[in-house]
C-alpha positions as CSV (number, residue, x, y, z in Angstrom):
1,M,-24.5,-114.0,-64.9
2,I,-24.3,-116.9,-62.6
3,L,-22.5,-116.7,-59.4
4,R,-20.3,-119.6,-58.3
5,T,-21.3,-120.3,-54.7
6,V,-20.0,-122.3,-51.6
7,L,-22.0,-122.7,-48.4
8,I,-20.2,-123.0,-45.2
9,D,-22.2,-124.2,-41.8
10,D,-21.6,-126.7,-39.3
11,E,-25.3,-127.6,-39.2
12,K,-26.5,-130.2,-42.0
13,N,-30.1,-129.1,-41.7
14,N,-29.0,-125.5,-42.4
15,L,-27.0,-126.3,-45.3
16,D,-29.9,-128.4,-46.7
17,N,-32.5,-125.7,-46.1
18,L,-30.2,-122.9,-47.8
19,L,-29.4,-125.2,-50.8
20,Q,-33.0,-125.8,-51.6
21,L,-33.9,-122.2,-51.0
22,L,-31.2,-121.2,-53.5
23,K,-32.3,-123.8,-56.0
24,T,-35.8,-122.6,-55.8
25,Y,-35.6,-118.8,-55.5
26,C,-32.2,-117.8,-56.8
27,P,-31.6,-119.0,-60.2
28,E,-28.5,-116.9,-60.6
29,V,-26.7,-118.9,-58.0
30,E,-24.7,-122.1,-58.7
31,V,-23.7,-123.9,-55.6
32,C,-20.5,-125.7,-56.3
33,A,-19.5,-127.0,-53.0
34,V,-20.6,-127.1,-49.4
35,A,-18.5,-127.4,-46.1
36,R,-19.3,-128.1,-42.4
37,S,-16.4,-126.5,-40.7
38,A,-13.9,-123.4,-41.0
39,D,-11.0,-125.7,-42.1
40,E,-12.8,-127.4,-44.7
41,G,-14.4,-124.0,-45.8
42,K,-11.0,-122.6,-46.2
43,R,-9.9,-125.3,-48.4
44,I,-12.7,-125.4,-50.7
45,I,-12.7,-121.6,-51.0
46,L,-9.0,-121.8,-52.1
47,E,-9.7,-124.7,-54.5
48,Q,-13.0,-123.6,-56.1
49,R,-12.3,-119.9,-56.1
50,P,-16.2,-118.9,-55.8
51,E,-17.6,-115.6,-56.5
52,L,-20.2,-115.9,-53.5
53,V,-19.8,-117.3,-50.1
54,F,-22.7,-118.1,-47.7
55,L,-20.9,-118.2,-44.2
56,D,-22.1,-119.0,-40.8
57,I,-20.6,-117.0,-37.9
58,Q,-21.0,-119.4,-35.1
59,M,-19.3,-122.7,-35.7
60,P,-17.6,-125.1,-33.1
61,G,-13.7,-124.3,-33.1
62,K,-13.1,-121.8,-35.5
63,N,-15.7,-119.5,-36.4
64,G,-16.7,-117.7,-39.6
65,F,-14.4,-114.6,-38.7
66,D,-11.4,-116.9,-38.0
67,L,-12.0,-118.5,-41.4
68,L,-11.7,-115.0,-43.1
69,R,-8.8,-114.1,-41.1
70,S,-6.9,-117.0,-42.3
71,L,-7.3,-116.5,-46.2
72,P,-4.7,-114.8,-48.3
73,R,-7.2,-113.1,-50.4
74,Y,-11.0,-111.7,-50.9
75,D,-11.9,-112.1,-54.3
76,F,-15.5,-113.2,-53.6
77,E,-18.8,-111.7,-52.0
78,V,-19.7,-112.8,-48.5
79,I,-23.4,-113.2,-47.1
80,F,-23.1,-114.2,-43.4
81,V,-26.1,-116.4,-42.2
82,T,-26.5,-116.5,-38.6
83,A,-28.7,-117.1,-35.5
84,Y,-28.9,-113.7,-33.7
85,D,-25.5,-113.1,-32.3
86,Q,-24.9,-109.5,-30.9
87,Y,-21.2,-109.0,-31.8
88,G,-21.4,-110.6,-35.1
89,I,-24.4,-108.8,-36.3
90,Q,-23.0,-105.3,-34.9
91,A,-19.6,-106.2,-36.6
92,V,-21.1,-107.1,-40.0
93,K,-23.4,-104.0,-39.9
94,F,-20.3,-101.8,-39.0
95,A,-18.5,-103.1,-42.2
96,A,-21.7,-102.8,-44.3
97,V,-21.4,-106.7,-45.1
98,D,-24.5,-108.6,-45.9
99,Y,-26.2,-110.9,-43.3
100,L,-29.0,-113.0,-43.0
101,L,-30.8,-114.2,-39.9
102,K,-31.8,-117.9,-39.4
103,P,-34.5,-119.1,-40.4
104,V,-33.7,-117.3,-43.5
105,N,-36.4,-115.2,-45.3
106,I,-37.0,-115.7,-48.7
107,E,-37.4,-112.2,-49.8
108,D,-34.1,-111.1,-47.7
109,L,-32.3,-114.0,-49.4
110,Q,-33.2,-112.7,-52.9
111,A,-32.2,-109.2,-51.9
112,A,-28.9,-110.3,-50.7
113,V,-28.2,-112.3,-53.6
114,T,-29.1,-109.5,-56.0
115,R,-26.9,-106.9,-54.1
116,A,-23.9,-109.6,-54.3
117,L,-24.6,-110.1,-58.0
118,E,-24.4,-106.2,-58.6
119,K,-21.1,-105.8,-56.6
120,H,-19.5,-108.8,-58.3
121,L,-20.4,-107.1,-61.8
122,K,-18.9,-104.0,-60.9
123,K,-16.0,-105.7,-59.6
124,K,-15.6,-107.4,-63.1
125,E,-15.7,-104.1,-64.9
126,N,-12.9,-102.6,-62.7
127,L,-11.0,-105.6,-63.3
128,K,-11.5,-105.0,-67.2
129,L,-10.3,-101.4,-66.7
130,E,-7.4,-102.3,-64.3
131,N,-6.3,-105.0,-67.1
132,L,-6.4,-102.3,-69.6
133,I,-4.0,-100.0,-67.3
134,Q,-1.8,-102.8,-66.9
135,L,-1.7,-103.6,-70.6
136,L,-0.8,-99.8,-71.3
137,H,1.9,-99.8,-68.4
138,K,3.4,-103.2,-69.7
139,Q,3.2,-102.8,-73.5
140,H,6.9,-103.5,-74.1
141,N,6.6,-106.8,-72.0
142,K,4.2,-108.8,-74.0
143,D,4.5,-111.7,-71.7
144,E,2.7,-110.1,-69.1
145,H,-0.3,-109.1,-71.3
146,R,-3.4,-110.7,-70.3
147,I,-6.5,-110.9,-72.6
148,A,-10.3,-110.9,-71.3
149,L,-12.1,-114.0,-72.2
150,T,-15.8,-113.7,-71.4
151,T,-17.5,-117.1,-71.1
152,L,-21.2,-117.9,-70.3
153,K,-20.3,-117.6,-66.6
154,E,-17.6,-115.2,-66.2
155,T,-15.0,-113.0,-67.5
156,R,-11.3,-114.6,-67.1
157,F,-8.3,-112.5,-67.6
158,I,-5.6,-115.1,-69.3
159,Y,-1.9,-114.6,-69.9
160,T,-1.2,-114.6,-73.8
161,R,1.6,-117.2,-73.2
162,D,-0.7,-119.7,-71.6
163,I,-3.0,-119.9,-74.5
164,I,-1.7,-123.1,-76.7
165,R,-4.4,-122.7,-79.5
166,C,-7.7,-121.4,-80.5
167,E,-10.4,-123.4,-82.5
168,S,-13.6,-122.2,-83.9
169,S,-16.9,-123.6,-84.1
170,N,-19.5,-121.4,-86.0
171,N,-19.4,-118.1,-84.1
172,Y,-18.0,-119.5,-80.9
173,T,-14.3,-119.9,-79.9
174,T,-12.6,-122.6,-77.6
175,F,-9.3,-121.4,-75.9
176,Y,-7.0,-124.3,-75.0
177,L,-4.6,-123.6,-72.3
178,A,-1.3,-124.8,-70.9
179,D,-2.7,-126.3,-67.9
180,G,-5.3,-128.2,-69.9
181,E,-8.3,-125.9,-69.1
182,K,-10.8,-125.2,-72.2
183,L,-12.6,-121.8,-72.2
184,L,-15.6,-121.6,-74.6
185,V,-16.1,-117.9,-75.7
186,S,-19.1,-116.6,-77.9
187,K,-17.0,-114.7,-80.5
188,P,-15.7,-116.0,-83.6
189,I,-12.1,-116.8,-84.1
190,H,-11.4,-114.0,-86.7
191,E,-11.9,-111.5,-83.7
192,Y,-8.9,-112.8,-82.0
193,E,-6.5,-113.5,-85.0
194,D,-5.6,-109.6,-85.1
195,I,-5.4,-109.5,-81.4
196,L,-3.2,-112.3,-80.9
197,K,-1.0,-112.1,-84.3
198,A,1.4,-109.8,-82.3
199,Y,1.8,-112.5,-79.7
200,G,3.1,-115.1,-82.1
201,F,0.1,-116.7,-83.2
202,I,-0.7,-118.2,-86.6
203,R,-4.0,-118.7,-88.4
204,C,-2.8,-122.0,-90.1
205,H,-6.6,-122.7,-91.1
206,Q,-10.1,-121.2,-91.4
207,S,-10.7,-122.8,-87.8
208,H,-7.2,-122.9,-86.1
209,L,-5.2,-120.2,-84.6
210,V,-1.9,-121.8,-82.8
211,N,0.6,-120.2,-80.5
212,K,4.0,-121.0,-82.3
213,K,6.0,-121.2,-79.0
214,Y,3.9,-124.6,-78.5
215,I,4.8,-125.9,-82.0
216,K,7.1,-128.8,-82.1
217,S,7.1,-129.5,-85.9
218,W,5.5,-129.1,-89.4
219,V,4.8,-132.5,-90.7
220,K,4.6,-132.4,-94.5
221,E,2.9,-135.8,-95.3
222,D,-0.8,-136.4,-95.0
223,G,-1.6,-132.8,-96.7
224,G,0.5,-131.1,-93.8
225,Y,-0.2,-130.3,-90.3
226,L,1.5,-128.8,-87.4
227,L,2.4,-131.1,-84.5
228,L,2.2,-129.3,-81.2
229,D,4.3,-130.1,-77.8
230,N,1.4,-131.7,-76.4
231,G,0.8,-134.3,-79.3
232,T,-2.1,-132.2,-80.8
233,Q,-2.2,-132.2,-84.7
234,I,-3.5,-129.0,-86.4
235,P,-4.3,-129.1,-90.1
236,I,-2.8,-126.5,-92.4
237,S,-5.0,-125.2,-95.2
238,R,-3.6,-125.1,-98.8
239,S,-4.1,-121.2,-98.9
240,K,-2.0,-120.7,-95.3
241,K,1.0,-122.8,-96.2
242,E,3.0,-119.6,-97.3
243,V,1.8,-117.7,-94.1
244,V,2.8,-120.7,-92.0
245,S,6.5,-121.0,-93.6
246,E,6.9,-117.3,-93.2
247,A,5.8,-117.2,-89.6
248,L,8.0,-120.4,-88.5
249,K,11.2,-119.0,-90.0
250,G,14.0,-118.5,-87.4
251,L,12.3,-121.2,-85.0
């Protein structure tokens, strides 16, 4: 499990030092961005959606607490990194939030990252359970159903309506989403055929599963293929032509 991480500290030397320590001693951390002010940190958090944030308490202008108060959501773990500050340390201790004192001790850093990873994994499991409950509550409203897709780095919960198509490669499946994103999942495509069939997906080829809401036309020339709204051409195997024809009736 890899934690996508953001570092926020107004002092470049502190950022460089922490970055090097994480690279050397914490392989489970992937630093995706750094920031040197609260405002820049807020922008990066909202853009990057990290799973872990190392946050300096004392910064000029807005401090680390000001940054947190300005955020609309808290879907990440926080490790405060600070020189000794009586109020700041008391506050984070009271809230049982992790913190590190500067200069950062390697063993303390590794322990804090391990705790953050454990918390994150528990949250992921809770999200899976939450998604199950939501699925049961909304069983008659299929547009609101989300499927859990586990990639190498994370488990994503994607609305089925936002999946354009799936394409297999050996025991892997790539999901192509409406916003242009691609997700690679380490499961074969046949495991998703039964799941997604009830949501209007058609297995038109051994390697392809297509959401029929994104099909523009069935082109009969060149052996036959499905033309999608985004211009993608998906082949239709000879054995699947009858299945495709039946599925597209009424479109």
